N, C-alpha and C positions, 0 to 999 in steps of 0.2 A: 365814463360809461353812460349809455343812454338810460333815460328814466324808466323805460319799459323792460328793463333787464331784471330778471329775478336771480338772486344769488342763493346758491345751495351749498351746504357743507357736505363733503363727500363722506359717506360711511364705508363704501366699498366700491372698487373699480376693477374691472377685468378687461383684457384686450385679446382679440383673436384675429388672425388673417382669414378673410373670406374672399375667395376669387382674387380680384384685382384691387381690393381695398382692405382696410383694417376697421374692425368694429370695436368700439369701446362701450361697454355696458357700465353704467354708473347708477348706484343707489345712494340717494341723499339721506341724511339723518332723519328727515321728516317722512321717509318712505317713498318719495318721488323717485321713479325709475326712468332713466333716459338711455337711449342707444344712439351713439354717434357713429357716423361713417366718415372715414377720411381716406384720402389718397396718400400713398407713402411720402410724397414730397411735402404735403401739408404737415404730416407728423414730423418729418425731418426739421421743418421750420419751427414747430412747436417745441421739439426736444432742444433745439439750439437756444430758444428763448429761456426754457426752464434751466438749462445748464448755466446760462449767463446769470440768472437770478440766484441759483444755488451757489455758484462760485463767488458772487458778490457777498452773499450772506456768510460764506466761509471766511472771506477776507475781513469782514466786520468783527468776527469772533477772535481774530488773532490779536 
């Protein structure tokens, strides 16, 4: 990752469809609040990545 990236630990996250995109509201443990906007195809790619990560973790536990 780039040096100018800040890492936050999620306290809460919510998602909602708004018109032609999805908005994800995130609150970090330090109180920082972010709103992310994404197109459905971007979220499909993200979900695929997350599923692969979680499936790999499940395989490690076996």
